Every structure is written in structure tokens, then in C-alpha cells.
N, C-alpha and C positions, 0 to 999 in steps of 0.2 A: 591711303595705305590700308590694305585689307588685313583681317586677323590672320588669314592663311600666310600672308607675307611675314608679319611680325612674329609669328610663332615658329618660323623655320629656323632651325639651327644649321648654319652653313659653315662647312670647313673649306677654307681656301688654302690649297697647298702652294708652296712657292711664294709665300707672302712677302719675301724679301726681294723678289725680282721686280722688274719694271712694271709689268702688267699686274702681277699679284699684289704689289704694294698699293697701286692705284685702286684696285677693286676693294682692298681692305679699308682704305680711307673712305671711299664713296659709298660702300654698301653698309657701313657700320650703323647708319641711322635706320636702315630698312630691315636688317636681319640680326639675329643673335649669332655673332661670328665667333668662330674658332680659327686661329691662324697657325699654319705650319711653318716651322723654321728648322734649319739644321743645327743652329747654335742659339743658345739662350740669349746671348748678347745682341742678336739681331732683332729681338722682339721689342717693339716700342713699350714704354712704361704703361702699365695699366691695362694691357691687352691680355686676353686669354689665349694661350698658345700651347702647342704641343710639339715636341721635338721628334724627328724621325729621319733616318736615312732611307731613301726609297727602296733600296735593295735588301732591307732588313724587314721581313714580313711581320714579325711580332711587333716591331715599332710602328709600322704602318697600320696594322690591325688595331692597336691601342688608340690611335687617333680617331677612329671611327665611332667610338662609343657615344651614343646619344645624338648622333648627327642625322639630319634629314637629307641634306644635299651636299655633295662634294664638288667643288669647282677646282679641277685639277690643272694647275698652271705650272707645277714644278717639273723640272727635267732639263736635259740638254736642249738648248734653244737655237743653236747656230746650224745653218746648212753645211758648214764645214766641220761639224763635230766628228770626232773619231768614232770608230766602231766600238771601242771600249766605253766611251762616254754614252753612246746611245743604247748600248746593251744594258748597262747598269741602270741608267735613269729612265729611259724611254721604253724599254722592253720589259726587263724584270720589274722596274718601278711601276709601270702601268698595270701589269698583271697583279702586283701586290695591292695596288689601290682598288682595282675591281674586285678582287677576291676578298679583301678586307671589308669593302662596302657590302658585298653580298652576305658575308658571314655576320656582319653587324646589323643587318636589316635596314641599311640605308635605302631611301626611296629612289634617289637619282644621282647619277654622276655626269657632270659636264666635263668633257674631255677637250683639252686644247689640242686640236689637230692643226694642220697647216696647209697653206697653198702648195707647199713643197711636196705634198703627197701626189700632186698632179703636175709637178713642175716641168716634166719633159714636154708637155703640150706647149708650155711657154717657150722653152728653148727652141722648139721647132715651129713656133708661131702658128700652132694649129688651134685657132680660136673660132668661135667661143667654146668655153669649157663648161660642162654641166656636172652637177654633183653625182649623177648616177653613171657617168662614164667609167671605163676601166681605169683603175688607178695606175699612174705612171710617175713614180718618184724620181726626183732629180738628184738625189744624194742619199747617203746612208741615213741622215737625219730624216729625209722624206720617207724612206723605207720604214723607219721606226714609227712614223705617224700612220702609215698604211697598216702596220701591225696593230696599233692602238685602235683604229677604226674597226678592223676585223675582229679583234678580241672583244671590243665593245658590243658588236653585233652578236657574238656568241653568248656573252653574259646576258644580253637582253633575251635572246631566243631560248637559251637553256635555263636561265634562272629568273627571268622576269624583271631584271633590274632595268630601270630607265637609264638610257645612255644617249646623251646629246653630244654629238661631235661637231665642234666648231672649227672650220678651216680658216683660222685667223690669218688675215693678211699682214701687211707691214705696219706695225704700230710705231708711230714716231710723232714727236711734237711738231717737227718742221719738215713736211714732205718736199718743200721747195729746195731743200738742201741736196736732194737726190738728182743726179743727172739723167738717170735712166727712166724712160717713160713707163716701163713695166712696173717699176717700184711705185711711182706715183699712182699708177692705175690700181694697185692693190693696197693703197693706203687705208688703214683703219684708224680713225681719229680716236683719241682717248675718250671723248664723249660717246662716240658710237660704240666703242668697245664696251663701255659700261652698259649701254642700252641693249646690246645683243646678249651679253651675259645675263642681264636681268631677265630677259625674255626666255633664255635657255633654262633658267631656274624655274620659271613660272608657267611656261606653255603646257598645254594639255597633251601634246604629242609625246609619245614615250620613247621613240628612237628616231634618229635621223642623222644625216650628214649635211651640214649647212655651211656655205661660204659666209664669212663675216668680214665685210669690206664696207667702206663708206660709199657715199653716193657720187662716186667719181664718174665723170662722163666718158672716160676712156677705159672703163672697167671691162674686162674680157670674160668674167666668170659669173655664171648665172646665180642670182640670189632670189629667184622666184619662190622656191620652197621656203627659204629663210623668212621671206616676207609673209607668205601665206600661212605656213604652219607654225612659225614662232611668233608672228606678229611684229617682227623687227621693222622699224622705220628709221633708216639712216637719215641723219640731219646735216651731215657735214660733207664737204667735197673739197679736194685740194685746190680746185679752180676758184673757190670762193675766198681764198686767202689773199691778203694784200700783196700785190706784185706778181700774182700768178697769171701766166699766159699759156694757153694750150696751143700747141702746134698740131693740128689735126692731120693724121696720116690714115688714109683709107686702108682698112684691113688691120690696122694696128702697127705701131712703130716696131722696127726690127729689134730683136734681142740678140745679144752677143753669144757667140758659139760656146763659151765656157760658163754660161749661166748654170748655177747661181753663185759661182765663186766670187767672193768679195761683196756679196749683196747684204 
């Protein structure tokens, strides 16, 4: 563990959520953590926390004091989220996080983007998908993630803020519970999620859009830049799990026409 790592004060937003709570547990030994919650009763005993509603700029700005890196995991997380939900949490909220970070002198923001920013390529089975292709959201949720990536680019270009966008795949404990091949293909194991976020915090690159998926053999999304620029090395694959059997389909198994509903 380097001094640079132990000295970093890292704010994790959405620390009550599935991914955020895992990161809060696993990164506590490596960083000086500050956790964001909406309600004080959600904070585990003995943790340093700050309360904020994402659409309240003054509350978000107050969270940023003394922070080196923000890992922004809070927000509406379902591809079936309503316009009102993504507007408040993922559009106004991400602007407030980036502006608050800029104003407070934060070094870096790691933004949780999503494969749904490119999900129409999946619906129409137009693979492989590369991070520098034209964005094609599959839902209002995906549109909000496209907005976050674009706003992050602006804050980097205009203000010099480091912004690392992670297009996070499907985080689940048991990918074998999914019937759809495309879901298993985009699985990101809890262990690999921790690895890629750690690299997003520490890598030398100052801006980028990166797919964050495990080492699944049926993956359709390029992670070359994630591996080269961030130094991410996925260690898990759904096919390594007990009872897993892959049915290989040349060109990739078909995706239903109403993707991503119900995913």
C-alpha cells in the first residue's frame, strides 16, 4: 500500500446501495473514506458520513470539503427509471457532483456510467461495441448516463477536473440466475468491481470512458483501453462458477426486441 493511496480521502456517494456499500466495506482499509447517505439512520456505526440530496447543490457542495476523490455511485439505477427520477438524480445530481467537486478543488471524480449508454447496439445485436463509438442509449436511464459522460468531458476540458467514466456492467452475486446470455456476458463480479474502481481512483490517465466487465468469454464490449490505460485485470468469469455451462453462439446469442425491459 503506497503513501499516495493511504493519504487519499475518498468520498463514496450512494454508500447505502448495493455497489456503494460493498466499496465502502472493502476500501476502508485502503483509503480515508467519507460516506454519503440520504438519511443518518442508514450510516453504519462508527463511520464518517455526510448527508445530501443530490438535487440540492449546497448539500452536495458541503460533502466535497477536504476530499481528494469522489466515487459517484448514487443515483437512479434501473433502466426502467422514470424521467422524473433520472432528471433529479442522474442529470441534476451529476451536475451538482461535478460542480461541487470543481469548486472544492477535488482531484478526481469516478462516475458510474452504464452499458445502457450503448444499449441499442445490444438490442440490435450490432457487436462488438467499442467505447469510442457513437453513444446509443436504450432507455431514459441510458440517456442520463450519456449526459454524465458528456458533462464529465466538459468539466475535464474546461476546468481540468479528472473524470473517469466506468460503464459498469451487470453487478450480481449469482450470474447463473439470469436466463439471458447478454446479461451473463456483461456480468461484473463484486471482486472485479472493486478492482476496477480501485484502478479508476489510482490510474495516471485523467479522462476516459471505460467498460467495466468481468473476464466473460461471451463479452461483446471492448475493454482494451480499460486494461491498458487503467491497468484493470479482471479475475472472474461467470463460466468459472460451479454448474456453469456456456452454449456458444457464433456472433452472439440473440437479444429480445424489448431490451432492456425487465433486465
